[in-house]
N, C-alpha and C positions, 0 to 999 in steps of 0.2 A: 504493500500500500504506500503510494506516494502522497504526502500531505503538503499542501501549499496554503499560505495564509494571505489574505487581502482584506481590504476594508469593505468592498462591495463585490459580491459574486453575482454575475449576470448570466442567466441561462437563456440562450437564444441570441444569435447574431442577425436578427432582423432589423428593420428600421428603428424600432423602439429600443432594443438593447444596445445597438451601436450608437444611437444618438445619446442615450443615457450615459454611456461610457465617455463620450466626447464632452458632454457638459460637466460631468464629474471631474474630468481631467482639467477643465478650465478652472475649477475650484480647488485644484490640488488634492483631490480625493482619488486614491488608487482603486483600480477595479480589475477584475479578470472576467473576460467574456468567453463562454464556451458555446459550441454548436455542433450537433451531430453530423451536419452536412460538411462537405468539402467547400473550399472557397469557390471552386469552379461551379459546383452545383448551385450555390447561392447566387452567383453573378450571372448564370446562364438560364435560370428558370424565369421565363418571360411572364411578367405580370403587368397588367395595365395600371395606370396611376394618374389621378388628378389631384394636384396639390393646391390647397387653399393658399391665399396670399401669405397668411401668417406662417404656414409651414415652409414656404419658400424662404421667407425671412429668417427662419430658424436654420435652414440649410446654408444660408449665407455665412453662418458662423464657421463653416468648414473652410472658408477662405478660398485659396487657389484650387481646392479639390472639388468645390461645388460647381456643377455644370447645369443646374436647374434653369438658370436664366439664359444660358447660351445654347444648350441642346434642347431644353424644354421649350414649349411654345405657349405664350400667353394668350388666353381667350378672355374676352370681355363680355361674353354672353353665351346663351344657348338658345336653341329653337325648340319650342313645344309645338308639335304638329298633330292636328286632329281635324276631322271633318274635311280632309283634303287641303287644309290651309296651314301655313306656318305662322307662329307668333313668337317674336324675339323677346327674350328676357334680357334687358340691357343692364348687365352688372355694373359697368362703369358709370352709366348715367344714374342708376338707382342708388347704389351704395358706394360708388367710387372705389371699387375693388375688382379684382379679377382672379382667375385660376390659371394654373399652368398644367398642360399635358406633359407629364414626365413619368415614364414607366418606373415602377417600383424597383425593378432590378438595376436600373441605371442609378437611382438614388443609393442603392446598396453598394454599387461600385464606388461611388463617391465616398460614402461613409467608411468602407473598408480601407480605401486608399488613405484617407485622412488618419484613421486609427493606426494603420501600419507605419505611416511616416512618423507618428508621434511615439512609436515604440510601445503601443498597447499590447498587453498580454492577451492576445486573441488566439484561441485554440480551436482549430477546426477538427472535425472527426471525433469529437469528445461527446459521448452520450451520457446525459444526466440520468441517473437511475431513481434517485429520491432525494428529498431534503428533510433533514431532521433538526430538532432544536429550535423551532420557531419561537418558542417562549423564553429562550435564553438569550444572553448577549453574544453568543458565538454560534449562530446557526451554521449548519454544515451541508454542503452539496456532496453527495456520493455519486461518483461517475466512473465511466470506463473510458480510458484514453484511446487514441488512434491506433495504438499497438495492442489493444485488448487488455491492458493492465489496469487494476483498480486505482482510482484517483480520489482524493479527499480534499475538498476546498473549504477551509474554515474562514468565516468572514464575520464582520460586524453586522452585515445586512445582506440578505439574498433577494434578488429580483427575478421573477419569472416573466420572460419575454419570449417564451418558446412556443408561441402559436396556439392554435385552437385545440391541439392534442397535448396540451401542456402537462409536463411531468411535475411541475411545481404546484399546479392548481390544487391537487388533493391535500397538500400541506396546509393550504389556506382555507379551503371550503369543506374539507372532509371527504370529498369524492371528486372524481374526474368530471362529473356531470352536475355538480352542485350549483344550481342557478336557475335563471329564468330563460325559457327556450321557446322559440316559435319556428316552425318549418312551413314554408310557403308551398302552394300546390303547383308551382311552375318553376322552371329553370331558364337559363339563358344558353342558347346555342351560339357560340362565339367563333368567328373566323378571323384569320389574318390573311390579307391578300396583297398582291403586288399591283398597285394602282395609285393614281393621284387622288387627292381628296375629292369627295363628292359634294362637300359643302365647306364653307369657311369655318363654321363652328359646329359643335355637336348638335345632332338632331335627336330629340326624345319624341318618339312617335307612338301615339295611341291610335290603333286602327281596328276595324271590326275583326281582323284576323289575328289581333294580338299586338303586343309591344315590339318595337325595334329601337335600337340605339345605333346611330351612324356616327362612329367615333373616328379617331385618327391615331397614327403613330408617327409618321414623318411625311415628307413630300412624295415618297414613293411607296410607303407601306401603310395600309389602312386596317383598322379593327372595326368589326361590326358584330352586332348581336341581334337575335330575335328570340322572343318568348317561345318556350317549348315545354313538353312534358318532361319531368325530371328523369324518366326512364328512357328517354330517347337515345338511340344508338348513334354516336357521331358519324358512323360510316353508312348510315341508312339513306343518306342523301347523295345524289350525284352533284357535281359542281353546278350543272345547269339548274338543278332543282333548288340548290341553295340560293342562287341569284334570283330565281323566280320567287322564292319565299320572301327573301329580303325586300325585293322590289314591291311585293304586294303589301308590305307593312308600312311603306312610306308613300302613299298615293300623293301625287302632285310633285314629287321629286324624282329625278332620274339619276340613279346610282351609276357611278363610274366603275365598271367591272374590270377584273383582272384575275390572274391565276391565284387560286386559293392554296396556301401552303401549310396552314395549321387550322385545326378545328377541334372543338371540345364542348362539353356540356358542363355548365357551372350551376350547381344547386344553390337555392336561396334559403338561408337560415339566419335567424337572429338569436343571439345569446348574450346574457350578462351574468357573470359569476355572482353567486349569492353574497360572497365576501371578497373584498379586494386586498385585504391585508389581515394577517394574523401575526402578532408579535413583531418580529424582525424579518418577516417575509412578506413581499407584496407582489401583486400582479399588474402588468401593463400590456397594452396592445391586445392582440388576438387571444392571449392567455386569459384576459379579463372579459373580452367581449368580441362579438362579430356582428356585422351588419350586412344586409343585402347591398350590392354595389350601386343600386339606383341613385342613392344620395351622394355617392363619391366621398364617403366618410372614413373608410377603413384606415389608411395610413395617417390621415390627419388626426383621427381620434387617438391613435397611438402616440403621436407627437404631443398632443394635449396632456395625456397621462404623464408622459416623461417630464414635462415642464412642472407639473404639480409635484411629482415625486422628488425631483431634484431639489426643489426648495425645501421640502421636508427633510431630505437627507443632509442637506447643508446645515440645517438647524440642529439635527441630531448629532452628526459626526464632528462638526466644527464648533458647536456652541453648547452641546449637551442638552438641547431643548427638544422635548418630544411632542410639543403641542401641535405643530404642523403635521407631524406623522399621524397623530391621533385624528386629524381632520382630513387625511388623504382620501379615504374612501368616500366620504360625504362630498368633498369638493370635486373629485373626479366624476362621481356618479351624476352630478347635476348636468354636466356636459354629455356624458354617455347617454343618458335617457333623452335629452334633447335631440341628439343625433339619431337615436333609435326611432324616435317619433318622426323626424324628418325623412329618414330612410323608408319607414313604413308608409308614410303619407305619399311620397313620390312613387313608391312601388304600387300601392293600391289605386292611385289616381291614373296610372299609365298602363297597367296590365289588365287584361281581360280574364277574370276568374273563370275556371272551368264550368262552374255552375251558375254563371251570371244570367240573370233574367233580363227581359227587355227593359223593365224598370231600372235595374241596376245599371244597364248600359246608358240609358238616357240621364240618369242621375250623375253618372261619372262624367259625361260630356258637360253637364251643367256645372260640375265642380271645376273642370278645366276652364270653362268660359268665365266662371267667377274669378279665377286667378288672373287670366290674361286681360280681362276687362277692367280690372281694378289696379290702380297704381300701388295701393297698399298690399294687394295680393302679390303683385310682381315683386315688390320690394321685399316682402317676407321671403319669397323663394330665393331672391338674389342674396339676401343677407345670410340665410342658412347655407346656401350652396357655396358661397365664397368663404364662409367661416366666421364664427363669433370670435370676439377677442379671447386670447389665451389667458387663463387664470394663472397667476404666479410669475409672470414675466419679470416683475420688479425684483424678484428674489434671485435672479440669475446674474445680476450685475456684480 
């Protein structure tokens, strides 16, 4: 058994864990980050990403390593499309903010490069088995290193940022499933294709055939989704059928087609852990919560968790003050549930439920008209989509 000691042990080298280690380093607080995946796996797993303006401002702290503003693309609005017509939600005009299209794996490349350059103790291929001692001042992560040997990490605090199948979560909640859960009766069929953009901004389309999202990756690669049954076989469609299905979901818009080189089905789930902290162990990011992608809140919510937790750890480890740590769960939960509501609202407003009646369909269209016909309705959507102010930013200085 190899034993190492640190101030903060972070399980998971995702956006939450890596940003946490970066912000702790700014404060002079040592940490170790472990992840069961290889660096290549982390950086090559393609995931979509929309960053709120505040999230981009946080990534600016990476300095020369942040490419969000140069590789990412700023968007100042989206289009809601229904009844064959498009309605632009003008983020810049309504709330003077925007979002950036920047895939999550690109942000991870930036974070890893910054942490490696800073000499971060970042260990790939290390699998966390369990966490013990949450109620003590020396919680411990028991793991298996890349060579298959047992590893013990003693810390003053342990953070679980290891995703929706978190190994750390049972230590906090008592079980891997302890929390509030909702599964939706539909999924997204997603494609990546070689083509120029079909529109300047993202299109969120509600059609009689179901939802579609016309998104982007770059000037030559595009990402698109359409609502499907969760049990859909990704190989059940020919390329021609996929384009026919997508086109049927965005009446009034002509999509630019191209070779499809990736396809998959993304299930829709919402989850919030029953507890976010126990003693000296806390959860952040997907370990603490997941949201359907309709509201573009996943990575942004993880960053919000990190900002709150960093302030609490600063007070605990540098000042011996536990008050902010005691408030962590309540403070983080306020934003988590706002984001859950917004994600649910966007999802329910734009998707056609399998059992929807004619009444449900007309009511849904009435809801969409209520949003686009009202400046206050458009402003709420713009405010929530571009992101509420981050709680705890003043504690990072």
